[in-house]
PyMOL Python script that loads the backbone (N, CA, C, O; Angstrom):
from pymol import cmd

cmd.read_pdbstr("""\
ATOM      1  N   UNK A   1      -4.011  -5.600   8.358  1.00  0.00           N
ATOM      2  CA  UNK A   1      -4.261  -6.846   7.770  1.00  0.00           C
ATOM      3  C   UNK A   1      -3.527  -7.937   8.226  1.00  0.00           C
ATOM      4  O   UNK A   1      -4.041  -9.039   8.040  1.00  0.00           O
ATOM      5  N   UNK A   2      -1.961  -7.867   9.028  1.00  0.00           N
ATOM      6  CA  UNK A   2      -1.232  -8.494   9.129  1.00  0.00           C
ATOM      7  C   UNK A   2      -1.803  -9.351  10.408  1.00  0.00           C
ATOM      8  O   UNK A   2      -1.260 -10.357  10.866  1.00  0.00           O
ATOM      9  N   UNK A   3      -3.010  -8.743  10.886  1.00  0.00           N
ATOM     10  CA  UNK A   3      -2.974  -9.483  12.246  1.00  0.00           C
ATOM     11  C   UNK A   3      -5.025 -10.052  11.793  1.00  0.00           C
ATOM     12  O   UNK A   3      -5.626 -10.747  12.613  1.00  0.00           O
ATOM     13  N   UNK A   4      -5.552  -9.711  10.800  1.00  0.00           N
ATOM     14  CA  UNK A   4      -6.555  -9.932  10.478  1.00  0.00           C
ATOM     15  C   UNK A   4      -7.836  -9.538  10.977  1.00  0.00           C
ATOM     16  O   UNK A   4      -8.901 -10.153  11.031  1.00  0.00           O
ATOM     17  N   UNK A   5      -7.395  -7.974  11.457  1.00  0.00           N
ATOM     18  CA  UNK A   5      -8.763  -7.451  11.743  1.00  0.00           C
ATOM     19  C   UNK A   5      -9.094  -6.868  10.565  1.00  0.00           C
ATOM     20  O   UNK A   5     -10.028  -6.108  10.824  1.00  0.00           O
ATOM     21  N   UNK A   6      -8.837  -6.812   9.424  1.00  0.00           N
ATOM     22  CA  UNK A   6      -8.709  -5.957   8.105  1.00  0.00           C
ATOM     23  C   UNK A   6      -8.646  -7.470   7.070  1.00  0.00           C
ATOM     24  O   UNK A   6      -7.807  -8.249   7.522  1.00  0.00           O
ATOM     25  N   UNK A   7      -9.238  -7.911   6.022  1.00  0.00           N
ATOM     26  CA  UNK A   7      -8.915  -8.144   4.695  1.00  0.00           C
ATOM     27  C   UNK A   7      -7.893  -7.646   3.933  1.00  0.00           C
ATOM     28  O   UNK A   7      -7.709  -6.432   3.857  1.00  0.00           O
ATOM     29  N   UNK A   8      -6.966  -8.722   3.157  1.00  0.00           N
ATOM     30  CA  UNK A   8      -6.033  -8.359   2.597  1.00  0.00           C
ATOM     31  C   UNK A   8      -6.656  -7.423   0.993  1.00  0.00           C
ATOM     32  O   UNK A   8      -6.709  -7.999  -0.093  1.00  0.00           O
ATOM     33  N   UNK A   9      -6.983  -6.244   1.148  1.00  0.00           N
ATOM     34  CA  UNK A   9      -7.266  -5.025  -0.031  1.00  0.00           C
ATOM     35  C   UNK A   9      -7.635  -3.682   0.356  1.00  0.00           C
ATOM     36  O   UNK A   9      -6.936  -3.130   1.206  1.00  0.00           O
ATOM     37  N   UNK A  10      -8.505  -3.146  -0.076  1.00  0.00           N
ATOM     38  CA  UNK A  10      -8.556  -1.810   0.460  1.00  0.00           C
ATOM     39  C   UNK A  10      -9.620  -1.275   1.685  1.00  0.00           C
ATOM     40  O   UNK A  10      -9.975  -0.179   2.118  1.00  0.00           O
ATOM     41  N   UNK A  11      -9.801  -2.149   1.868  1.00  0.00           N
ATOM     42  CA  UNK A  11     -10.627  -1.937   2.932  1.00  0.00           C
ATOM     43  C   UNK A  11     -10.091  -1.416   4.250  1.00  0.00           C
ATOM     44  O   UNK A  11      -9.123  -1.977   4.763  1.00  0.00           O
ATOM     45  N   UNK A  12     -10.811  -0.114   4.968  1.00  0.00           N
ATOM     46  CA  UNK A  12      -9.825   0.868   5.889  1.00  0.00           C
ATOM     47  C   UNK A  12      -9.150   2.169   4.899  1.00  0.00           C
ATOM     48  O   UNK A  12      -8.405   3.057   5.313  1.00  0.00           O
ATOM     49  N   UNK A  13      -9.640   1.989   3.514  1.00  0.00           N
ATOM     50  CA  UNK A  13      -8.248   2.783   3.096  1.00  0.00           C
ATOM     51  C   UNK A  13      -9.092   4.203   3.571  1.00  0.00           C
ATOM     52  O   UNK A  13      -8.323   4.919   4.212  1.00  0.00           O
ATOM     53  N   UNK A  14     -10.428   4.796   3.437  1.00  0.00           N
ATOM     54  CA  UNK A  14     -11.239   5.747   3.525  1.00  0.00           C
ATOM     55  C   UNK A  14     -10.514   6.252   4.944  1.00  0.00           C
ATOM     56  O   UNK A  14     -10.063   7.397   4.955  1.00  0.00           O
ATOM     57  N   UNK A  15     -10.406   5.518   6.008  1.00  0.00           N
ATOM     58  CA  UNK A  15      -9.880   5.249   7.342  1.00  0.00           C
ATOM     59  C   UNK A  15      -8.473   5.883   7.557  1.00  0.00           C
ATOM     60  O   UNK A  15      -8.144   6.785   8.327  1.00  0.00           O
ATOM     61  N   UNK A  16      -7.710   5.148   6.641  1.00  0.00           N
ATOM     62  CA  UNK A  16      -6.136   5.316   6.519  1.00  0.00           C
ATOM     63  C   UNK A  16      -6.085   6.901   6.414  1.00  0.00           C
ATOM     64  O   UNK A  16      -5.712   7.713   7.262  1.00  0.00           O
ATOM     65  N   UNK A  17      -6.783   7.197   4.554  1.00  0.00           N
ATOM     66  CA  UNK A  17      -6.365   8.366   4.509  1.00  0.00           C
ATOM     67  C   UNK A  17      -7.101   9.679   5.670  1.00  0.00           C
ATOM     68  O   UNK A  17      -6.647  10.805   5.873  1.00  0.00           O
ATOM     69  N   UNK A  18      -7.835   9.306   6.029  1.00  0.00           N
ATOM     70  CA  UNK A  18      -8.927  10.699   7.241  1.00  0.00           C
ATOM     71  C   UNK A  18      -7.166  11.022   8.011  1.00  0.00           C
ATOM     72  O   UNK A  18      -6.426  12.005   7.984  1.00  0.00           O
ATOM     73  N   UNK A  19      -7.033   9.481   8.718  1.00  0.00           N
ATOM     74  CA  UNK A  19      -6.132   9.725   9.707  1.00  0.00           C
ATOM     75  C   UNK A  19      -4.554  10.865   9.009  1.00  0.00           C
ATOM     76  O   UNK A  19      -3.971  11.804   9.551  1.00  0.00           O
ATOM     77  N   UNK A  20      -4.354  10.252   7.755  1.00  0.00           N
ATOM     78  CA  UNK A  20      -3.185  11.440   6.714  1.00  0.00           C
ATOM     79  C   UNK A  20      -3.363  12.630   7.267  1.00  0.00           C
ATOM     80  O   UNK A  20      -2.599  13.356   7.902  1.00  0.00           O
ATOM     81  N   UNK A  21      -5.080  12.797   6.768  1.00  0.00           N
ATOM     82  CA  UNK A  21      -4.931  14.212   6.489  1.00  0.00           C
ATOM     83  C   UNK A  21      -5.232  14.916   7.935  1.00  0.00           C
ATOM     84  O   UNK A  21      -6.055  15.830   7.975  1.00  0.00           O
ATOM     85  N   UNK A  22      -4.810  14.643   8.681  1.00  0.00           N
ATOM     86  CA  UNK A  22      -4.988  15.133  10.152  1.00  0.00           C
ATOM     87  C   UNK A  22      -3.834  16.204   9.581  1.00  0.00           C
ATOM     88  O   UNK A  22      -4.111  17.391   9.408  1.00  0.00           O
ATOM     89  N   UNK A  23      -2.388  15.594   9.283  1.00  0.00           N
ATOM     90  CA  UNK A  23      -1.597  15.975   9.642  1.00  0.00           C
ATOM     91  C   UNK A  23      -0.863  16.650   8.226  1.00  0.00           C
ATOM     92  O   UNK A  23       0.005  17.523   8.234  1.00  0.00           O
ATOM     93  N   UNK A  24      -1.513  15.939   6.924  1.00  0.00           N
ATOM     94  CA  UNK A  24      -1.472  16.802   5.848  1.00  0.00           C
ATOM     95  C   UNK A  24      -2.540  17.091   5.263  1.00  0.00           C
ATOM     96  O   UNK A  24      -3.126  16.163   4.706  1.00  0.00           O
ATOM     97  N   UNK A  25      -2.996  18.155   5.217  1.00  0.00           N
ATOM     98  CA  UNK A  25      -4.633  18.572   4.612  1.00  0.00           C
ATOM     99  C   UNK A  25      -5.094  18.404   3.479  1.00  0.00           C
ATOM    100  O   UNK A  25      -4.432  17.665   2.750  1.00  0.00           O
ATOM    101  N   UNK A  26      -6.087  18.874   3.039  1.00  0.00           N
ATOM    102  CA  UNK A  26      -6.690  18.538   1.590  1.00  0.00           C
ATOM    103  C   UNK A  26      -5.606  17.081   1.022  1.00  0.00           C
ATOM    104  O   UNK A  26      -4.459  17.022   0.581  1.00  0.00           O
ATOM    105  N   UNK A  27      -6.331  16.379   1.220  1.00  0.00           N
ATOM    106  CA  UNK A  27      -5.391  14.849   0.712  1.00  0.00           C
ATOM    107  C   UNK A  27      -5.734  14.450  -0.257  1.00  0.00           C
ATOM    108  O   UNK A  27      -6.909  14.803  -0.153  1.00  0.00           O
ATOM    109  N   UNK A  28      -5.682  13.941  -1.243  1.00  0.00           N
ATOM    110  CA  UNK A  28      -5.835  13.417  -2.198  1.00  0.00           C
ATOM    111  C   UNK A  28      -4.932  12.029  -2.815  1.00  0.00           C
ATOM    112  O   UNK A  28      -3.998  12.038  -3.618  1.00  0.00           O
ATOM    113  N   UNK A  29      -5.478  11.052  -2.236  1.00  0.00           N
ATOM    114  CA  UNK A  29      -4.845   9.809  -2.124  1.00  0.00           C
ATOM    115  C   UNK A  29      -5.039   8.437  -3.057  1.00  0.00           C
ATOM    116  O   UNK A  29      -6.152   8.304  -3.567  1.00  0.00           O
ATOM    117  N   UNK A  30      -4.171   7.545  -3.282  1.00  0.00           N
ATOM    118  CA  UNK A  30      -4.331   6.684  -3.415  1.00  0.00           C
ATOM    119  C   UNK A  30      -3.338   5.557  -3.193  1.00  0.00           C
ATOM    120  O   UNK A  30      -2.200   5.994  -3.021  1.00  0.00           O
ATOM    121  N   UNK A  31      -3.482   3.632  -3.125  1.00  0.00           N
ATOM    122  CA  UNK A  31      -2.758   2.990  -2.289  1.00  0.00           C
ATOM    123  C   UNK A  31      -2.229   1.380  -3.297  1.00  0.00           C
ATOM    124  O   UNK A  31      -2.998   0.811  -4.072  1.00  0.00           O
ATOM    125  N   UNK A  32      -1.464   1.138  -3.148  1.00  0.00           N
ATOM    126  CA  UNK A  32      -1.297  -0.056  -3.511  1.00  0.00           C
ATOM    127  C   UNK A  32      -1.304  -1.430  -2.470  1.00  0.00           C
ATOM    128  O   UNK A  32      -0.413  -1.279  -1.635  1.00  0.00           O
ATOM    129  N   UNK A  33      -1.994  -2.633  -2.287  1.00  0.00           N
ATOM    130  CA  UNK A  33      -1.793  -3.372  -1.318  1.00  0.00           C
ATOM    131  C   UNK A  33      -1.125  -4.674  -1.840  1.00  0.00           C
ATOM    132  O   UNK A  33      -1.841  -5.077  -2.756  1.00  0.00           O
ATOM    133  N   UNK A  34      -0.464  -5.196  -1.728  1.00  0.00           N
ATOM    134  CA  UNK A  34       0.012  -6.702  -2.018  1.00  0.00           C
ATOM    135  C   UNK A  34       0.150  -7.151  -0.326  1.00  0.00           C
ATOM    136  O   UNK A  34       0.218  -6.559   0.751  1.00  0.00           O
ATOM    137  N   UNK A  35       0.144  -9.030  -0.974  1.00  0.00           N
ATOM    138  CA  UNK A  35       0.144  -9.617   0.548  1.00  0.00           C
ATOM    139  C   UNK A  35       1.679 -10.401  -0.395  1.00  0.00           C
ATOM    140  O   UNK A  35       1.862 -10.106  -1.576  1.00  0.00           O
ATOM    141  N   UNK A  36       2.302 -11.035   0.091  1.00  0.00           N
ATOM    142  CA  UNK A  36       3.756 -11.645  -0.531  1.00  0.00           C
ATOM    143  C   UNK A  36       4.319 -12.506   0.013  1.00  0.00           C
ATOM    144  O   UNK A  36       5.201 -12.274   0.840  1.00  0.00           O
ATOM    145  N   UNK A  37       3.757 -14.308  -0.491  1.00  0.00           N
ATOM    146  CA  UNK A  37       4.655 -15.065   0.743  1.00  0.00           C
ATOM    147  C   UNK A  37       5.798 -15.660   0.734  1.00  0.00           C
ATOM    148  O   UNK A  37       6.177 -16.631   1.388  1.00  0.00           O
ATOM    149  N   UNK A  38       6.550 -14.774  -0.355  1.00  0.00           N
ATOM    150  CA  UNK A  38       8.092 -14.891  -0.917  1.00  0.00           C
ATOM    151  C   UNK A  38       8.724 -14.653   0.055  1.00  0.00           C
ATOM    152  O   UNK A  38       8.013 -14.069   0.872  1.00  0.00           O
ATOM    153  N   UNK A  39      10.083 -14.863   0.529  1.00  0.00           N
ATOM    154  CA  UNK A  39      10.827 -14.859   1.768  1.00  0.00           C
ATOM    155  C   UNK A  39      11.743 -14.328   1.166  1.00  0.00           C
ATOM    156  O   UNK A  39      11.920 -13.323   1.854  1.00  0.00           O
ATOM    157  N   UNK A  40      12.258 -14.296   0.590  1.00  0.00           N
ATOM    158  CA  UNK A  40      13.998 -14.083  -0.280  1.00  0.00           C
ATOM    159  C   UNK A  40      13.515 -12.853  -0.759  1.00  0.00           C
ATOM    160  O   UNK A  40      13.642 -11.963   0.082  1.00  0.00           O
ATOM    161  N   UNK A  41      13.141 -12.589  -1.534  1.00  0.00           N
ATOM    162  CA  UNK A  41      12.559 -10.964  -1.591  1.00  0.00           C
ATOM    163  C   UNK A  41      11.320 -10.066  -1.549  1.00  0.00           C
ATOM    164  O   UNK A  41      11.247  -9.175  -2.395  1.00  0.00           O
ATOM    165  N   UNK A  42      10.389 -10.201  -0.698  1.00  0.00           N
ATOM    166  CA  UNK A  42       9.124 -10.088  -1.276  1.00  0.00           C
ATOM    167  C   UNK A  42       8.474  -8.138  -1.146  1.00  0.00           C
ATOM    168  O   UNK A  42       7.291  -7.801  -1.203  1.00  0.00           O
ATOM    169  N   UNK A  43       9.637  -7.227  -0.976  1.00  0.00           N
ATOM    170  CA  UNK A  43       9.592  -5.890  -1.609  1.00  0.00           C
ATOM    171  C   UNK A  43       9.643  -5.824  -3.432  1.00  0.00           C
ATOM    172  O   UNK A  43       8.986  -5.029  -4.104  1.00  0.00           O
ATOM    173  N   UNK A  44      10.341  -6.592  -3.834  1.00  0.00           N
ATOM    174  CA  UNK A  44      11.184  -7.036  -5.582  1.00  0.00           C
ATOM    175  C   UNK A  44       9.198  -7.673  -6.131  1.00  0.00           C
ATOM    176  O   UNK A  44       8.332  -7.371  -6.952  1.00  0.00           O
ATOM    177  N   UNK A  45       9.434  -8.720  -4.939  1.00  0.00           N
ATOM    178  CA  UNK A  45       8.167  -9.916  -5.921  1.00  0.00           C
ATOM    179  C   UNK A  45       6.701  -8.492  -5.497  1.00  0.00           C
ATOM    180  O   UNK A  45       5.793  -8.491  -6.328  1.00  0.00           O
ATOM    181  N   UNK A  46       6.577  -7.598  -4.499  1.00  0.00           N
ATOM    182  CA  UNK A  46       5.210  -6.470  -4.830  1.00  0.00           C
ATOM    183  C   UNK A  46       5.807  -5.445  -5.691  1.00  0.00           C
ATOM    184  O   UNK A  46       4.898  -4.783  -6.193  1.00  0.00           O
ATOM    185  N   UNK A  47       6.743  -5.121  -5.993  1.00  0.00           N
ATOM    186  CA  UNK A  47       6.805  -4.432  -7.332  1.00  0.00           C
ATOM    187  C   UNK A  47       6.593  -4.614  -8.407  1.00  0.00           C
ATOM    188  O   UNK A  47       6.037  -3.888  -9.231  1.00  0.00           O
ATOM    189  N   UNK A  48       7.288  -6.227  -8.556  1.00  0.00           N
ATOM    190  CA  UNK A  48       6.689  -6.795  -9.967  1.00  0.00           C
ATOM    191  C   UNK A  48       5.503  -6.598 -10.245  1.00  0.00           C
ATOM    192  O   UNK A  48       4.918  -6.024 -11.164  1.00  0.00           O
ATOM    193  N   UNK A  49       5.173  -7.202  -9.245  1.00  0.00           N
ATOM    194  CA  UNK A  49       3.244  -7.493  -9.783  1.00  0.00           C
ATOM    195  C   UNK A  49       2.736  -6.155  -9.771  1.00  0.00           C
ATOM    196  O   UNK A  49       2.097  -5.972 -10.807  1.00  0.00           O
ATOM    197  N   UNK A  50       2.752  -4.939  -8.886  1.00  0.00           N
ATOM    198  CA  UNK A  50       2.599  -3.583  -9.015  1.00  0.00           C
ATOM    199  C   UNK A  50       2.754  -3.082 -10.668  1.00  0.00           C
ATOM    200  O   UNK A  50       1.754  -2.670 -11.255  1.00  0.00           O
ATOM    201  N   UNK A  51       3.808  -3.139 -11.215  1.00  0.00           N
ATOM    202  CA  UNK A  51       4.610  -2.654 -11.912  1.00  0.00           C
ATOM    203  C   UNK A  51       3.716  -3.536 -13.021  1.00  0.00           C
ATOM    204  O   UNK A  51       3.578  -2.870 -14.048  1.00  0.00           O
ATOM    205  N   UNK A  52       3.157  -4.672 -13.092  1.00  0.00           N
ATOM    206  CA  UNK A  52       2.772  -5.373 -14.395  1.00  0.00           C
ATOM    207  C   UNK A  52       0.687  -5.446 -14.484  1.00  0.00           C
ATOM    208  O   UNK A  52      -0.034  -6.203 -15.133  1.00  0.00           O
ATOM    209  N   UNK A  53       0.340  -4.338 -13.553  1.00  0.00           N
ATOM    210  CA  UNK A  53      -0.810  -4.395 -13.138  1.00  0.00           C
ATOM    211  C   UNK A  53      -1.631  -2.697 -13.730  1.00  0.00           C
ATOM    212  O   UNK A  53      -1.462  -1.739 -12.976  1.00  0.00           O
ATOM    213  N   UNK A  54      -2.026  -2.588 -14.359  1.00  0.00           N
ATOM    214  CA  UNK A  54      -1.968  -0.783 -14.862  1.00  0.00           C
ATOM    215  C   UNK A  54      -2.432  -0.023 -14.272  1.00  0.00           C
ATOM    216  O   UNK A  54      -2.059   1.126 -14.511  1.00  0.00           O
ATOM    217  N   UNK A  55      -3.515  -0.231 -13.157  1.00  0.00           N
ATOM    218  CA  UNK A  55      -4.126   0.814 -12.310  1.00  0.00           C
ATOM    219  C   UNK A  55      -2.933   0.904 -11.285  1.00  0.00           C
ATOM    220  O   UNK A  55      -2.648   2.034 -10.889  1.00  0.00           O
ATOM    221  N   UNK A  56      -1.883  -0.639 -10.602  1.00  0.00           N
ATOM    222  CA  UNK A  56      -1.301  -0.158 -10.103  1.00  0.00           C
ATOM    223  C   UNK A  56       0.190   0.656 -10.404  1.00  0.00           C
ATOM    224  O   UNK A  56       0.866   1.415  -9.710  1.00  0.00           O
ATOM    225  N   UNK A  57       0.298   0.288 -11.335  1.00  0.00           N
ATOM    226  CA  UNK A  57       1.406   1.160 -12.333  1.00  0.00           C
ATOM    227  C   UNK A  57       1.278   2.470 -11.942  1.00  0.00           C
ATOM    228  O   UNK A  57       2.035   3.075 -11.183  1.00  0.00           O
ATOM    229  N   UNK A  58       0.199   2.927 -12.539  1.00  0.00           N
ATOM    230  CA  UNK A  58      -0.575   4.104 -12.896  1.00  0.00           C
ATOM    231  C   UNK A  58      -0.613   5.052 -11.366  1.00  0.00           C
ATOM    232  O   UNK A  58      -0.277   6.228 -11.225  1.00  0.00           O
ATOM    233  N   UNK A  59      -0.992   4.358 -10.609  1.00  0.00           N
ATOM    234  CA  UNK A  59      -0.520   4.763  -9.231  1.00  0.00           C
ATOM    235  C   UNK A  59       0.937   5.428  -9.052  1.00  0.00           C
ATOM    236  O   UNK A  59       1.155   6.525  -8.536  1.00  0.00           O
ATOM    237  N   UNK A  60       2.059   4.380  -9.679  1.00  0.00           N
ATOM    238  CA  UNK A  60       3.171   4.535  -8.842  1.00  0.00           C
ATOM    239  C   UNK A  60       3.840   5.611 -10.170  1.00  0.00           C
ATOM    240  O   UNK A  60       4.875   6.274 -10.106  1.00  0.00           O
ATOM    241  N   UNK A  61       3.174   5.544 -10.968  1.00  0.00           N
ATOM    242  CA  UNK A  61       3.663   6.396 -11.789  1.00  0.00           C
ATOM    243  C   UNK A  61       3.141   8.183 -12.046  1.00  0.00           C
ATOM    244  O   UNK A  61       3.739   9.118 -12.578  1.00  0.00           O
ATOM    245  N   UNK A  62       1.785   8.093 -11.402  1.00  0.00           N
ATOM    246  CA  UNK A  62       1.364   9.450 -11.594  1.00  0.00           C
ATOM    247  C   UNK A  62       1.862  10.283 -10.903  1.00  0.00           C
ATOM    248  O   UNK A  62       2.977   9.990 -10.471  1.00  0.00           O
ATOM    249  N   UNK A  63       1.264  11.683 -10.492  1.00  0.00           N
ATOM    250  CA  UNK A  63       2.350  12.827 -10.592  1.00  0.00           C
ATOM    251  C   UNK A  63       2.184  13.212  -8.755  1.00  0.00           C
ATOM    252  O   UNK A  63       1.820  14.377  -8.591  1.00  0.00           O
ATOM    253  N   UNK A  64       2.362  12.537  -7.625  1.00  0.00           N
ATOM    254  CA  UNK A  64       2.406  12.556  -6.134  1.00  0.00           C
ATOM    255  C   UNK A  64       3.674  12.956  -5.625  1.00  0.00           C
ATOM    256  O   UNK A  64       4.829  12.770  -6.006  1.00  0.00           O
ATOM    257  N   UNK A  65       2.940  13.806  -4.261  1.00  0.00           N
ATOM    258  CA  UNK A  65       4.121  14.417  -3.625  1.00  0.00           C
ATOM    259  C   UNK A  65       5.216  13.871  -2.652  1.00  0.00           C
ATOM    260  O   UNK A  65       6.397  14.126  -2.414  1.00  0.00           O
ATOM    261  N   UNK A  66       3.945  12.704  -2.049  1.00  0.00           N
ATOM    262  CA  UNK A  66       4.585  11.888  -1.085  1.00  0.00           C
ATOM    263  C   UNK A  66       4.210  10.604  -1.467  1.00  0.00           C
ATOM    264  O   UNK A  66       3.493  10.338  -2.432  1.00  0.00           O
ATOM    265  N   UNK A  67       4.897   9.518  -0.400  1.00  0.00           N
ATOM    266  CA  UNK A  67       4.930   8.324  -0.240  1.00  0.00           C
ATOM    267  C   UNK A  67       5.190   7.785   0.436  1.00  0.00           C
ATOM    268  O   UNK A  67       6.311   7.906   0.931  1.00  0.00           O
ATOM    269  N   UNK A  68       4.164   6.718   0.929  1.00  0.00           N
ATOM    270  CA  UNK A  68       4.795   6.119   2.323  1.00  0.00           C
ATOM    271  C   UNK A  68       4.309   4.558   2.489  1.00  0.00           C
ATOM    272  O   UNK A  68       3.181   4.213   2.135  1.00  0.00           O
ATOM    273  N   UNK A  69       5.027   3.869   2.919  1.00  0.00           N
ATOM    274  CA  UNK A  69       5.348   2.663   2.559  1.00  0.00           C
ATOM    275  C   UNK A  69       5.340   1.609   3.867  1.00  0.00           C
ATOM    276  O   UNK A  69       6.270   1.832   4.641  1.00  0.00           O
ATOM    277  N   UNK A  70       4.408   0.437   4.274  1.00  0.00           N
ATOM    278  CA  UNK A  70       4.305  -0.312   5.540  1.00  0.00           C
ATOM    279  C   UNK A  70       4.695  -1.726   5.308  1.00  0.00           C
ATOM    280  O   UNK A  70       5.294  -1.888   4.245  1.00  0.00           O
ATOM    281  N   UNK A  71       4.561  -2.502   5.832  1.00  0.00           N
ATOM    282  CA  UNK A  71       5.101  -4.201   5.224  1.00  0.00           C
ATOM    283  C   UNK A  71       5.008  -4.011   6.750  1.00  0.00           C
ATOM    284  O   UNK A  71       5.344  -3.057   7.451  1.00  0.00           O
ATOM    285  N   UNK A  72       4.402  -5.303   7.084  1.00  0.00           N
ATOM    286  CA  UNK A  72       4.751  -6.124   8.106  1.00  0.00           C
ATOM    287  C   UNK A  72       4.303  -8.136   7.871  1.00  0.00           C
ATOM    288  O   UNK A  72       3.487  -8.797   7.229  1.00  0.00           O
ATOM    289  N   UNK A  73       5.204  -8.343   8.645  1.00  0.00           N
ATOM    290  CA  UNK A  73       4.812 -10.079   8.222  1.00  0.00           C
ATOM    291  C   UNK A  73       4.067 -10.230   9.259  1.00  0.00           C
ATOM    292  O   UNK A  73       4.131  -9.732  10.383  1.00  0.00           O
ATOM    293  N   UNK A  74       2.801 -11.525   8.421  1.00  0.00           N
ATOM    294  CA  UNK A  74       2.062 -11.958   9.181  1.00  0.00           C
ATOM    295  C   UNK A  74       2.518 -12.990  10.123  1.00  0.00           C
ATOM    296  O   UNK A  74       3.665 -13.403  10.294  1.00  0.00           O
ATOM    297  N   UNK A  75       1.051 -13.454  10.905  1.00  0.00           N
ATOM    298  CA  UNK A  75       1.807 -14.264  11.746  1.00  0.00           C
ATOM    299  C   UNK A  75       1.828 -15.963  11.124  1.00  0.00           C
ATOM    300  O   UNK A  75       2.412 -16.890  11.684  1.00  0.00           O
ATOM    301  N   UNK A  76       0.898 -16.077   9.619  1.00  0.00           N
ATOM    302  CA  UNK A  76       1.212 -17.400   9.191  1.00  0.00           C
ATOM    303  C   UNK A  76       2.390 -16.924   8.061  1.00  0.00           C
ATOM    304  O   UNK A  76       2.115 -17.395   6.958  1.00  0.00           O
ATOM    305  N   UNK A  77       3.729 -16.044   8.055  1.00  0.00           N
ATOM    306  CA  UNK A  77       4.635 -15.994   7.246  1.00  0.00           C
ATOM    307  C   UNK A  77       4.468 -15.361   5.771  1.00  0.00           C
ATOM    308  O   UNK A  77       5.324 -15.280   4.890  1.00  0.00           O
ATOM    309  N   UNK A  78       3.320 -14.996   5.755  1.00  0.00           N
ATOM    310  CA  UNK A  78       2.923 -13.885   4.531  1.00  0.00           C
ATOM    311  C   UNK A  78       3.750 -12.404   4.748  1.00  0.00           C
ATOM    312  O   UNK A  78       3.973 -12.016   5.895  1.00  0.00           O
ATOM    313  N   UNK A  79       4.064 -11.830   3.897  1.00  0.00           N
ATOM    314  CA  UNK A  79       4.279  -9.854   3.826  1.00  0.00           C
ATOM    315  C   UNK A  79       3.011  -9.355   3.685  1.00  0.00           C
ATOM    316  O   UNK A  79       2.089  -9.818   3.013  1.00  0.00           O
ATOM    317  N   UNK A  80       3.037  -8.407   4.349  1.00  0.00           N
ATOM    318  CA  UNK A  80       1.907  -7.688   4.042  1.00  0.00           C
ATOM    319  C   UNK A  80       2.387  -6.512   3.346  1.00  0.00           C
ATOM    320  O   UNK A  80       3.494  -6.276   3.830  1.00  0.00           O
ATOM    321  N   UNK A  81       2.154  -5.778   2.584  1.00  0.00           N
ATOM    322  CA  UNK A  81       2.911  -4.187   1.884  1.00  0.00           C
ATOM    323  C   UNK A  81       1.920  -3.339   1.256  1.00  0.00           C
ATOM    324  O   UNK A  81       0.930  -3.587   0.568  1.00  0.00           O
ATOM    325  N   UNK A  82       2.456  -2.263   1.682  1.00  0.00           N
ATOM    326  CA  UNK A  82       0.908  -1.013   1.498  1.00  0.00           C
ATOM    327  C   UNK A  82       1.765  -0.086   0.981  1.00  0.00           C
ATOM    328  O   UNK A  82       2.852   0.312   1.397  1.00  0.00           O
ATOM    329  N   UNK A  83       1.037   0.244  -0.119  1.00  0.00           N
ATOM    330  CA  UNK A  83       2.031   1.787  -0.080  1.00  0.00           C
ATOM    331  C   UNK A  83       0.852   3.161  -0.864  1.00  0.00           C
ATOM    332  O   UNK A  83       0.069   3.061  -1.809  1.00  0.00           O
ATOM    333  N   UNK A  84       1.148   4.210  -0.082  1.00  0.00           N
ATOM    334  CA  UNK A  84       0.350   5.096   0.070  1.00  0.00           C
ATOM    335  C   UNK A  84       0.921   6.513  -0.833  1.00  0.00           C
ATOM    336  O   UNK A  84       2.095   6.881  -0.793  1.00  0.00           O
ATOM    337  N   UNK A  85      -0.015   7.112  -1.531  1.00  0.00           N
ATOM    338  CA  UNK A  85       0.688   8.018  -1.913  1.00  0.00           C
ATOM    339  C   UNK A  85      -0.271   9.162  -2.207  1.00  0.00           C
ATOM    340  O   UNK A  85      -1.483   8.976  -2.321  1.00  0.00           O
ATOM    341  N   UNK A  86       0.291  10.312  -2.321  1.00  0.00           N
ATOM    342  CA  UNK A  86      -0.957  11.864  -1.721  1.00  0.00           C
ATOM    343  C   UNK A  86      -0.370  12.662  -2.764  1.00  0.00           C
ATOM    344  O   UNK A  86       0.846  12.813  -2.883  1.00  0.00           O
ATOM    345  N   UNK A  87      -1.276  13.194  -3.553  1.00  0.00           N
ATOM    346  CA  UNK A  87      -0.901  14.539  -4.094  1.00  0.00           C
ATOM    347  C   UNK A  87      -1.445  16.152  -3.291  1.00  0.00           C
ATOM    348  O   UNK A  87      -2.243  16.069  -2.358  1.00  0.00           O
ATOM    349  N   UNK A  88      -1.008  17.359  -3.688  1.00  0.00           N
ATOM    350  CA  UNK A  88      -1.314  18.222  -3.558  1.00  0.00           C
ATOM    351  C   UNK A  88      -2.690  18.399  -3.632  1.00  0.00           C
ATOM    352  O   UNK A  88      -3.178  19.517  -3.471  1.00  0.00           O
TER     353      UNK A  88
END
""", "prot")
cmd.dss("prot")
cmd.show_as("cartoon", "prot")
cmd.util.cbc("prot")
cmd.orient("prot")
């Protein structure tokens, strides 16, 4: 997303999960994605947005075993934040 190969969103989610499944079998996963322009605290801004969205909040509060977070600063200065959740 940060290098404009895929748009901001869930494009490529299936491929990301297939890659994770190589290392963690039988992966039931979900993800939250954010694009934040704020420079001061982009992580807090993303979390605030996710918690104010029912579907994103459900991902955060669901019964997951693992989570991973990726953050990248794009060429134009915004932050791309992806959080993937995994259940057994």
